[in-house]
N, C-alpha and C positions, 0 to 999 in steps of 0.2 A: 632306132631307139625312140621310145615314146617320150615326148617332151612335156606334153600337157594332157591331163586326163580329168574330165569332169564326169562325176557319177551322181545320178539321181538328183540333180540340182533343182531346188525349188526356191523361188524368190517372189516376194509380195511387195506391192505398193499399197500400204495400208491393209485393207481387207481384200484387195483385188490381187489375185494370183497371176503373176506375169510369166513365170516359168514353171512347168509342171513335170518335174522329174526328168529333165533332159540329161543325156549322157553323150559326150563328145570327146574325141581324142585327136591329138595332132602329133605326128611323128617328126623327128628332127629332119630338116631339109625339105619338108613338104610346103605346098600352098594348099590350104583347105578353105573352102568357102561355105558360108551359111547363107542360104537363100530362102525367100519367103515374102509374103505380102506385108504391107504396113501393119504394125501391131502384132506381128507374129512372135516377137520376143528376141529378135536378132541383136538390136542395140543393147537391150538389157543383159543379154548373155555376155557381150564384151565388157560392159560396165562392171558386171559381177566378177569376171575374170581379173580385171584390173584393180578391183578393190573399191569401186565407187558405189556398189550396191551390196547390202547385207544379205548373206545367205540365210535362208530359213531352215533348210535341211539339205543334205547331200554334201559332196566334198569336191575340192579343187586341188589337184596335185600338179606341181610344176617341178621338173627335174628330180622327181622322186620325193619331193618335200611337200607336206600338207600346208597349203597356203590359204585354206578356206577362210580363216579369220585374221589373216595377216593384213596389216595396214598397207595402203596403196604404195607409198613411197618405198617400202621395203621390197615390194614386188619388183619395182624398177631396179633396185640394187641387185636383185637376183637375175635380171636379164629379161624382164617382161615389160613391154611398153606399148601404149596405145596412141595412135593418131586419131583424135576425136572426130565425131561427126560434125559437119558444118564448119570444118577447117579449124576454128578455135585457136587462132594465133593471138599473140599479145599485140593488139592493134596500135598501141602508142610506142612500141619499140621497133627498132630497125631489124632488118633481116639478120644481121650478125648477132644482135642482142637476143633475138628469139632463139637462134641456134645455141647461143651460150646457155640460155635457160634449159635447153634440152640436155646439156652436159652437167647440170648442177650436181648430180649425184656422183660424178666421177671423182676419184681421188687425185690429189696433187701429183702423186707419183705417175699418173697416167697422162700427164700433159702432152707428151709426145704422141701418144695414141689419139688424144683429143684433136690434135692438129691434123693427124691423118684422117680422122673422121670428118673434119671440116673440108679437107680436100676431096674426100669421097662424096660428100653431099654436093659440093660444087661441080664435081664431075658428072654426077647423076642429073643435077638440075643447073645447067649453065645459066639459065635465066636468073637464078638466085645470086650467082657469082656477079652478074652484071649489075645487080641491084642491092649490093651489100649494105649500103647506107640508107636505103629507102625505108620509110615508115611502113610497117606491114599493113596497117589499115588502109593505106592508099593504093595497095596493089590489087590487081584483078583477082577474080575468084579462083582461076586456075593457078595463079602464082601463089596465092595464099594456101591452096591445097598442097602445092609442092613444098611450101615452107613448113606446113604442119607435119608432113611426112619426114622432111629433113630434120626437123626438131626432134622427132621421135627417134630417128636414127642416131642422133648425137648421144643418146644414152647407151649406145652400143648393145642393142637388145639381141638376145638369141631368138626371141619370139616377138614379132611385130604384129599388133592388132590394128587392123584398118577398118574404120567404120564409114561406109558409103564414100569411098575415095572419088567416085565420079559424079557425086551429087552436084547438079546445077552447072555442069561443065559442057561446053560445046563438043560435038562429036569428035572433032579432030584432037582436042585436048584429052578426051576420054581415052582414045587409043594410045596417046603418048603416056598418060599416067599408067595404063596397064602394061605397056612395054617396060616402063621404069620399075614397076612392081616385080615383073619377071626378072629384071636385071638384079634387083636387090636380093631376090631369092637365089639367083645364080652365084651371087657373092657370098652366100652362106647363111643368110637370115631366113628362118622359118616364118611363115606368114599365115595368119588366120584373118580372113577378110569377110566382112558383111557387105553385101552389095545388092541394090535393087536391080541393076543391070545384070540379070542372071546369065544371059548369054555370054557376056564378057567375062564374068567371074568364072563360070564353068570352063570357058575356053583356055584359061591359064592355070586351072587348079588340078591337083592330083586327085583329090576326093572332095565330096561335098555332103552337106546335111541340109535337108529341107525342114523348115520350121513352120508349123501351123498352130496358131493360138497357144503358144507357149510349149508345144510338144514337138519332138523330132518324129516326123512321119516317114522319112526315107533317109537312108545313107548309102552311098555307093560311089564308085569311081565317077569322076566328073564326066568323062566321055559317055558313060552309060546313061547318066541323067540327061545329057545333051541329046542323046538319040531316043529318049523315051517320049513317046507321043503325048502321054498324059502330062508330063512335066513341061513339054513344049507348049501345050495349050494353056496350062495354068500359069506359067511363069515367064515364058519366052515370047509371048504375044503372037503365037503362030497357030 
């Protein structure tokens, strides 16, 4: 079942066009990655899907509903949530307080489910469980990345948007984060990920799109792109 469909999306920053008629789809249960160089439009795409950038033209459909002009918090209510680039935790709040902020949109009647989601996050990220009362701004970069993903999961999303989850992390932590992303997907959450580490992104994805200067230039099964010599030379450093 198609969960997200973007059609002919155009987005501007002032007079500068950032997205040039891109079309992307994500099916329920998939991991789909967007790869490309810096400035290709990957982060702008996620921001536009989550409601942080205004659409100039084109459409965004989520679960069959047109959300092109819907405000961001209502998209969260529908089941779409983003873990932002650069971690973006609330630095003066504790781990638990950050996670509670992730559940702000949940109804009181869901209190039992919210507790289950706390348990889920702590199972996925045991380090967060150990540091429940620690102020987020004093944590390491890897721990803050875990917290940002955990906070997004507290909204109980059907589609999780991940923006550069491995940015600035040590190689060992990168592997750990991608293992966790796969586990989140196995537990039933569909994922759209933007990632500079194209090799890692493609290795866990079902499908992928290649963005260049605001346009989609390739879309294919992730394995096909991993095996493509031109993609390997351009994006995989080989």
